[in-house]
C-alpha positions, 0 to 999 in steps of 0.5 A, spaced: 459 394 631 458 387 628 464 382 629 464 380 621 465 387 619 471 388 624 475 382 622 482 385 623 486 385 616 493 387 618 497 381 615 494 376 610 501 372 610 500 370 617 493 367 616 497 361 612 501 359 618 496 354 621 496 351 614 503 351 613 504 348 620 499 342 619 503 340 613 510 340 616 507 336 622 504 331 617 510 330 613 514 330 620 511 325 623 510 321 617 518 321 616 518 319 624 513 313 622 518 311 616 524 311 621 520 306 626 518 302 620 525 300 618 526 298 626 520 294 625 521 290 619 528 289 621 526 285 628 520 281 624 525 279 618 532 280 620 533 280 627 533 272 628 539 271 623 543 278 623 545 283 629 546 290 627 553 290 630 559 286 628 557 279 632 555 273 628 548 270 629 546 265 624 548 270 618 554 276 619 553 282 623 550 288 619 555 293 621 558 297 615 554 293 610 553 298 606 561 299 605 562 292 604 558 290 599 559 292 591 556 298 589 551 301 588 550 298 595 542 299 595 541 296 588 546 290 590 543 289 597 536 289 594 537 283 589 541 279 595 535 280 600 530 278 595 533 272 592 540 271 594 541 264 591 540 267 584 546 272 586 550 267 588 548 263 582 550 269 577 557 268 579 558 274 583 564 274 587 562 277 593 556 273 594 560 267 593 565 269 598 559 271 603 556 264 601 562 260 603 564 264 609 557 262 612 558 255 611 555 255 604 548 256 608 544 261 603 539 266 606 532 265 604 528 269 599 525 275 603 518 278 601 520 285 602 519 291 597 525 295 595 522 301 599 522 296 605 529 294 604 531 301 604 528 302 610 531 296 614 538 298 612 537 306 614 535 303 621 541 298 620 546 304 619 542 309 624 540 305 630 537 308 636 541 309 642 540 303 648 540 305 655 540 300 661 538 302 668 541 298 674 535 294 674 536 292 667 543 290 668 542 286 674 536 282 670 540 281 664 535 285 660 536 292 657 530 297 655 531 300 649 529 308 648 529 311 642 533 317 642 533 319 635 528 322 630 521 321 633 523 325 640 527 331 636 521 331 631 516 332 637 520 338 639 520 341 633 513 340 632 512 344 639 517 349 637 512 351 631 506 351 635 510 356 640 512 360 634 504 360 631 502 363 638 507 368 638 505 370 631 498 370 633 499 375 639 503 379 634 497 379 629 492 381 634 497 387 637 497 389 630 490 389 629 489 393 635 494 398 633 490 399 626 483 399 629 486 405 634 489 409 628 482 408 624 478 410 630 474 403 629 471 400 635 474 393 638 470 387 635 465 383 640 469 377 643 465 371 643 467 365 648 465 358 648 461 354 643 458 360 640 465 363 639 467 356 635 460 357 631 462 364 629 469 362 627 467 357 623 461 361 619 466 366 618 472 362 616 469 357 611 475 356 607 479 354 614 474 349 616 474 346 609 481 345 609 481 342 616 476 337 614 479 335 608 486 334 612 482 330 618 478 326 612 485 324 609 488 322 615 483 318 618 482 315 611 489 313 611 489 310 618 483 306 617 486 303 610 492 301 614 488 298 620 484 294 615 490 292 611 493 289 617 487 285 619 488 277 619 496 278 619 499 275 625 506 276 623 510 276 630 505 271 633 508 267 638 503 264 643 504 260 649 504 253 648 501 248 654 508 244 654 515 248 653 518 245 647 524 248 644 526 247 637 532 250 638 534 244 642 531 239 638 532 241 631 538 246 632 542 242 637 540 235 637 539 236 629 532 232 629 529 233 622 523 236 621 520 230 618 521 226 624 515 230 628 511 233 622 511 226 618 506 228 613 509 234 611 512 231 604 506 227 603 500 231 604 496 238 605 498 239 612 505 238 616 501 235 622 502 235 629 506 230 633 502 225 637 504 224 644 507 217 642 512 221 638 514 225 644 515 218 648 519 215 642 525 219 645 522 221 652 521 214 655 529 214 656 530 222 656 527 224 663 530 230 664 531 236 660 537 241 659 533 247 660 527 245 664 529 239 668 523 234 669 518 239 669 515 239 662 517 232 660 512 230 666 507 233 662 508 229 656 508 223 661 501 225 664 498 226 657 501 219 655 498 216 662 505 213 663 508 211 670 516 213 670 517 208 676 513 202 673 515 204 665 507 202 664 502 206 660 495 207 663 488 207 660 487 214 660 492 218 655 489 224 652 492 229 647 496 235 648 492 241 646 498 245 642 496 252 640 496 253 632 501 258 630 501 258 622 494 259 620 491 261 613 484 263 611 479 257 609 478 260 602 486 259 601 489 252 599 496 251 601 499 244 600 505 242 604 507 236 600 507 241 593 512 246 596 517 241 600 517 235 596 515 237 589 518 244 589 524 242 594 523 248 598 526 249 605 522 250 611 525 256 613 523 259 607 516 260 610 517 259 617 524 262 618 530 260 622 526 255 627 532 251 629 534 258 633 527 259 636 525 256 643 518 258 642 515 258 635 513 265 632 510 266 625 516 270 621 513 271 615 506 275 613 503 269 609 499 274 606 496 273 598 501 279 596 507 275 600 505 268 596 505 272 589 512 275 590 515 269 592 512 265 586 514 271 582 521 270 584 522 263 586 525 259 580 522 252 579 526 246 581 527 241 575 532 237 576 531 229 578 523 231 578 521 225 573 513 226 574 514 233 571 519 232 565 514 233 559 512 239 562 519 242 564 521 240 557 516 245 554 517 250 559 525 250 557 523 251 550 518 256 551 522 260 555 529 259 552 535 262 556 530 265 561 529 263 569 523 259 569 519 262 576 513 259 579 509 264 576 511 262 569 508 255 570 501 258 572 503 259 579 499 266 580 493 263 577 487 265 581 485 258 581 491 255 584 489 257 591 482 259 590 477 254 587 
């Protein structure tokens, strides 16, 4: 008899099982993605200054932070992470204590959403288990393996699949019993491509559901992929000469402006010429970490002979690899931010003084910039050039914090003209 006429009808509830499984697995793995998101956000935005344990890096360790901060903890932490200076300025007792205990060094405002902050602190409270192998211990490195939710959720997904196939077998057995009692012949079985096509013709609703699911999942994946185009957060290229900002800016306390001399005067911060390096390294011929190896590369670029202490006729520039780079259609002026806005370099570049190799800490996206302009208050003290403008702003926004956005900082023409 025809297959379509012999389609078994024992239980209609069982036919919903694959849809339920697809829905549960989608929710399950979306949850796993949120858990991993917290870890990724922590490593990108927090790990350079904080540990998830008790030990202090630049800022205090975050173990037990939800129990230490004022309640409600999530709301307080959201305000602190987004603008710690504002919380300190408000007179919050705990914020002032943290500020004083940390040597009066505040945390730069972080361009993260409430949802991202929640994900970060969920990771801090429930970090993955770390396992070390003998080889890792010998080399002083550790391999981190997540024993948390993703593995468990994969197991749950496999159990659902096992349950599905078990119930499917039961469904077939019940269908066979019903046909035997009714005296009906067994349906014709089709295998291979013809069977798939037949199933698709006789299960059009299921085909529509599967196609909608795949289209939705594919659209989401494509959107996330396109959203990340041009975002190089975490980019850390290898440079032609190993230069440690941790040693120069951190341990030796060299001011950023000494090497990046145009940061207070122009659009770009500037990359130091080999002559700037030679100001110090004509006398300092051996480094604390790399010895004479890397400094010798400076001498080669300057065509400098250490023995005769003379320069040759063939100096050549050092081809540093650019780390931070905005699109050509976006205008950014360092002097406007550093000199006029009195912004600390770390607000955008992160804790450079702790880095051996420079990496891009911030996203540097349009949303990240707008978020900063919406939160950052204008520095008005000691800025005589803008006295008249500041007076008008104070009159217009009485008893309100005057952020960059209130003086036109998010107008399109400010960055795109």
